[in-house]
N, C-alpha and C positions, 0 to 999 in steps of 0.2 A: 378440269376436276382436279381438287387437291387431294393427293394421296395421303393416307393415314399418317405416315411418318415424315410429312413435309417439315415440320418443325424440327423434329430430331435431327433430320439429315441437314438442313440449313444451319442448325446450331452447332454442329461438328466444326465449322469454319467461321463462324459468326456468333461471337460470345455476347454481343449486344443483342443480337435476336433471342439467344438463350435466355439472357437476364429478364427481358421484357416479357418473354413468353412463361417464365415459371410462375410469375405472380404479378397480379394487378397492382400490388403494393410496392414492386420494385421499379423505380423511376430513373431511367437513364440521365446522366448528366455529364457535363464536361469533366469534372472531378472524378467521377467514377470511371470515365474513360482513361484518365490518366492513371489511376490505380490499377485498372486492367492492363495497360500498356506496360506498367512496372512489374506485375506479376508474370506477363507473358516473355518479357525479355529476359531470356535466360542465358545470353550471351555473357562472357567475361570470366568471372571468378570460377573456381572449380565448384564452390558452393554459392547457389543462387539466393543471395541474402536480400530480403525487402522489408523496410519497417516504414509504416504509414501511420503518423500521428495526426488525428483528425478530431474534429469537435463532436459531442454529442449528438444524435439524431440527424447524423449525415451519411447514413448507411454503409458505414466502414465494415461493420459485423457481416452485414447482409452481403455486401461485395464480396467478401472473403468466402463465406458459405458457398456462393454461387461458383467462385473460382474453383474450390476445392471439389464440388460435385461435378463440374465440367471436365476436371482433370481425370477423375475416377471414372467417368463415363467414355471419355475420348481419347484419353492419352496413356502411354505407356512409358515405363523407364527401362531402358535397355530391354526391350521386348517383353518385360514382365508387368502384371497389372500393378496399378497405383497402391501404395500403402501409406496412410496418413495418420499421423498422430495430431489430436487437437487439443491444446490446453487453454484452459480458461481460469480465472481467479479461484474458482471452486469446483467440485464435481457437480454441484447442482446447476451451476452455471453452463459447464461444458454439456451437460445431458441436455440442457435446454437447446442449446445450439445445434446438437445433433438431432434433437427432435424436429426442428424447424426444417433441417435439410430432408428429414423423412416426409415432412408434410408436403414440401415442394414435389417429391417424387409421387407420392400417393395422389397428387392432385391430377396427374397426367397418365392415362393409361400408357402411353408410349414409354414413360419412365418408370411406372410402377413394376413393369415386367423385369427390370434390373435389379429391383430390391429382394434380396434373399431374407424373407422374413424368417425362416427357420434358424438360419446362422446370425441373425441380428439380435440385439437386445439393448438395454437402456443405455450402455455405454458404447455401443458398437453398431456401425452399419456394414453389412456385407452385401456385396453386389455379385449378381449372378456371372459377371465376367471375371471374378476372382479378386477386384479390387475390394478395399475396406478403409473405414475411417474408425479410428478409436479415439474416443473422448475421456479426458480426466483434468483433475485440478493441478493448479501450481503448487509446487512441494512434492508431487509424487514421485517416487523413486523408480527409475526405468533403467534397465540394464540389458545391454546386448541387442538393442533395437536400432536398426539404421534404415528408416523407411524413405520413400520417395520425397515425403513433404512433412515437414514439422511447422505446425501453424500455433501462433500464440494469439488468443483473442481476448483483450482487454483483462491481462493477467493481474492488473494491479486494481482492479475495481474493488474487490472485497478480499483482502489477503488473511483476514483472520489474525492468528498469532504470528504470521511470518512478519518479519520486519523488511525494510528495503535492503538491508544487508543480506539477509537470508534469501531474499529472491534472487538477487544478483548471483550469490553463491550457488544456489540451485541451477541457474541458467548455464553457468559456467562449468558445473560438475555432471549435470543430467543432460541438459538440452544439447550443448555444443558437442560431447562426444557421440551424440545420435547423427550427427551430419556426416555424410560420406559424399565423396565426389559425385556431383550430378544430383545432389539432394537440393531441394527449395525449402527455405526457412522464411515463413511469412509472419510479420509481426504487426498487429494493428493495436492501437490503444489511445488513450488520452492522457497527458503528462499529469503528474502528481507533485514532483519536486525537482530540483537542480541535481538530485543525487539518486534518483529512481533509475530503474532498469533501462528505460527507452534512453535517458539523457546520457547516460555513463557508458553503455554498451552499444548503443546504434546511432547516435546523433553527434558523439564527439568527433573532433577533427581527425583523431586517429581512426575511429571506427568507419568513417566515411570512405576509407581506403577499401573496404570490402563489402559495406552495406550501400545499396541503393535507398535511400531515404528521402523523407519529406515532412514537412510540417504545414498542414492546412489550418487556416483559421476560418470562423463562419464569417467574419469580415475581413477579407484579405487587406483592405486598405484602411483599417481601423486606426492605426497610429496616425496618418495622414489626415483623416477626418478630425481626431481629436486635437490636432495641431492647429487645424483651420476649418472649423465647422461651418463657417459662413459661406464658404467657397467650395468646399469638397462634400461631396454627396457620398453617403455610405453605400458601398457595393456588396452585397451578400455574396457567398460562395455558391449558394443554390437559390436563386431568385425565384424560380417556380414553385418550389414547396417549402423554402424557409426564407421568406421575404423579410426585408427590414423590419417591417411592423410586428412581426411574429417575434423576431430575435429580441428586439427591445422590450416586447411584453415580457419575454423569458427573464430577461435582466431585471425587470421591475419586480417581477414575482418571486425571484431568488432574494431580492432585497440585500445582495452582497456582491460588490464589485469585483472582490478578489476570487471568489467562487466563479462568477461568470467569466472572469479572465482565464480562469483554468479550465473550465468545461466547455466553453465555446470560442474563446480565442486562442486556446492552446498555449498559454502563457503561465509560467510558475512565477512565484514570489521570489524576488531577489534577495540575498542575503541580508541587504542594507535593511529590508523592510521586516526581518525576522527579530522576534524578540529574545528567543534563545537560539542563536545562529550556531554554527558548528565552531567558529573560532572562540566563542564564549564557553560553549559546553565541554570542549575537548581539554581545557584547562582543569576540569574537574573529575577526570578518570584515573584511577589507580590500577594499573594492569596486573599488580602482584596480589591484590586483595580478592577473596572469594566470597564473603558474605554467606547468606543462606539461613534457612529457619534454625538451624542447629549451631549457629554461630555461639562462641563462648560468651556467656552472659557474666561479665565482671561488675563488680559493686561500683566501679567509677564511672560507668557510662549510664546515661540516662535514655530510656527508650520511649517512644511516641508511636501510635499507629495511627495513620490516616485513613478514612474510609470514604469512599464515593459509591452511592448506591446506583443500580442501574435505573432507568427511567423509561419503563416499558420492557416487555419480554422479547428478547431475541435481537435487540439491536444494541443498546449499549451495554457495557460491562460493569458488574461490582467489582470493586477494587479495594484491596487492604494493601497499604504500604508500610513496613516497619523501618524506622530511622533510629539511629541512636547518636547521642552527642557526647563525644569523649571529653576528658578532661581540659584539653586546649581550646575547646570551643568548636571544632570541626563537626559537622553532621555527616554522618555515613549512611547511605543506603545499606539495609539488611536484607530484606526479602519482600517479593510481592505475591499476593494471591489475586487471580483475575479470572472471572467466569461470567459467561452469560446464559440467559436460560435456566437460571438458578434460583429456586424460590428462596424468598425471604426467610422462611423458617430453617432452611439448610444454612444460609449465609450467617444467621445468628449463631449456629453451632461453631462456624469457623470463627467469628468475632469472639466468643467466649474462649476458645482455644487459645487464639492468639494473644488475647489480653491476658490470661492466666499464665501462658507460657512466658512472655517477655515482660510480665508484671508492669504492663504500661496501659495508660489511659488510651481512650479512642477519640480522635478529633474528627469532626464531621460538621455540616451544616445542620442547623436545626430542624428544617423542614423535612430533610431526607432521613433524619435519624431518630429523633425524639418521638415523632407521631407513629412510628411503625416499629423500627428495631429495638428501642428501649423496652417496649411492651412485650414484645416476644422473648427477649432475653430475660425478662423478669419472670415470665411464664415458665421458661425452663430452669429458674433457679440460679441463672447467672448472675454475677454482680461484677459490673465494670464502672470504671470511672469516666465519665464523659466530658469532653471538652468542646465547646461550640467556637466555630472560627468567626472571627471579627470581620465585619464589613466596613469598607471605607466609605468617603461620601459619594464615591462612583459605584457603590454595591459590592457585594460579596466577592464576587468573581475578579473584578478589577483590583480590588485590595490584595486578593490572595496573589494574583499574579505578579503585581508590581513589587510585592514583599517577596516573592519568590526568586524573582530577577536579582533582587539585593543580594542574595546568598551566592548566586552564581557570579555575580561582578566582583564580590569580595573574596570569591575562590573558597569559600568555606563549606560547601558541599562535596561530598566525596562517593563516587560511583565505583564500587569493584567491578573488575573486567576479568578475573583470573580464572574462570571456569566456563564451561559451555552453557551450563544452566543459568548462571548468573548474567552471562553475556546477552542471552536472549531475553532475559527479563529486563535488562538495562536497556537492551536495543529497541525494545518497545516504548519505554519511557522518553528515550532520546528521539526517536522518529516523531512521537506525538509532541514533544516540545518545540521541534523545528516547525511544527505547523502552525504556531502562534506568532501573529504579525500585528504591526501597527496599522491602525486605520482611524483617521480623526482623532488621534491622541489616545485612544483606547486599545486594549489588547483583546484581540479576537482569534478564535482558532478556525482555520479553514480546511481541517483534515475530517474524516469520517468520525475519530473519536478522541476525546481529550480526557477520558476517565482517570488515567494514570495520573496525567499531569495534576488533576484536581485532589486525587488522594495524597500525592506528594507536596502538594500546597497547604492542604489541611494539617498534615503532619508536622512540616518544618514551620508552620506559623505558630506552633507551641513552644518553639525554641527561641531563645534570644541570641541574635548574631553579635559578635565581638569583631572589632577591626583587627585586620591582618596584622599590622605592625605592633599590636599588643600581644600576639600570639607567639609562644616559643615554638620552633620546629621540633616535632619528634624526631628522635635519633634511633630508637631501638624498637622494642616491642612493647611500648608502655600503653599501647592503645591510641596513641596519637597518630597523625599522618605525616609522614615525610614527604613535604610538598616538592622537595627539591628533585624526586623522581620525575616529576611531570615535566620538568623542564630540560631534562637530560636528553641524551641522544639515543640512537637505536642500540647501542651496546647494552643498555639496561633491559632490553626485552629478553625475557626467557625464551630458550629454545623450544620449539613447539606451539607457542603462543601465535595465533593469527596476526599478520601484520597489514592485511589488506582491508581492515574495518576502516570506515570513514572517521571512526572516533580514536584509533589509536595509530593511524598510518602517518601523524605527525612526528610520531617520536623517532 
């Protein structure tokens, strides 16, 4: 006869049994066993740090949830109930993860009795044994908390306005101080770039001194197969549920080799394949300039506003970027407006305001602007000068991106970096720039958004570049840019300025 609590009792010392018992959707596999072993091996450093980088659809998040639930039910820290903070890319995603744990518990009467419904809410699970799990999004300000476990689940999936730099800063200033001796820090995710949180903070050679980490690919022998497809057979990581045929179908349906490499092979694009790599971008940053909407408007500068409208509600952003060209020919970033879920009627108000303030024409593509925004602006009594971007023989976007690269190569575009607000805005643009890569001679973007880059390209396309050697270097406050600052040493960095940015760290 099976006693009512058989599964619960066995689960205490058998996490595989617990995993498979919780849900028919949870399928045990060799790679899941490896991850559970990493989570359970708490010997070594004072803080038990684990980072698992794994492909989409291979149960990395489910495995983490099961581990957290198992710890709250069956483990204690220093004789006290487990306290867990769970971070995801957004509060919405974090609460979804929490709800999935609640669903697992409610499915089984043996577990439901441990769920304290009265003390639980959308962002918190309270257990009758005193344990709890609190969920929130990346970027949240947490002070004075020192839980038993800090878990980060796909915190780079949808960062919103946060840049790679700001996520790293948040991790260092918020998450790291939460770690006490005997705390466990678990991180799972899929890589996004060579400069993301996972790569820089958990997978570097220095980080490996304190982190137990690993990178799993949906095809562990992908490189060997690509080198010799006639004699090497593809081996999937999870053949029972993610076989070769399924994964190759995913690759075809994505129609993007680079995206497949990132999402399923856990590979990110090398700098050599980037159109706007860091070595190119960093030459165009002025750490002393601040920019902003209220920048002094002098008669010697010419202003242009680039506009990229959102395509669909809640996904892309509508972006305005204002640039000015000084007498020497350098183009300076002035300010950016960026919103999603913002109706065209309200966007038109912002366009009218900016065009009037900067006394500048608005540059955009014809389809996205004339058919909607010009009509709305006219109905509001606004009057703007409209400039249409020019397409190349490869199309509008290819022409814009290729011409934008010329400005960077000639070092004629300047990004201010002298205030917190402007660094945040510029950081978003530079992150999106790094997501543009070469593929078959074309420039494509592999990130979630490229709205700011398109707005930048629309604006700068209205200026005429000049060659560097024909330009005198500005030496005072004439409105020009003293390029010699960029090639100087760290002595030129003002005190109080952050020096850990990937964009200014070279100085």
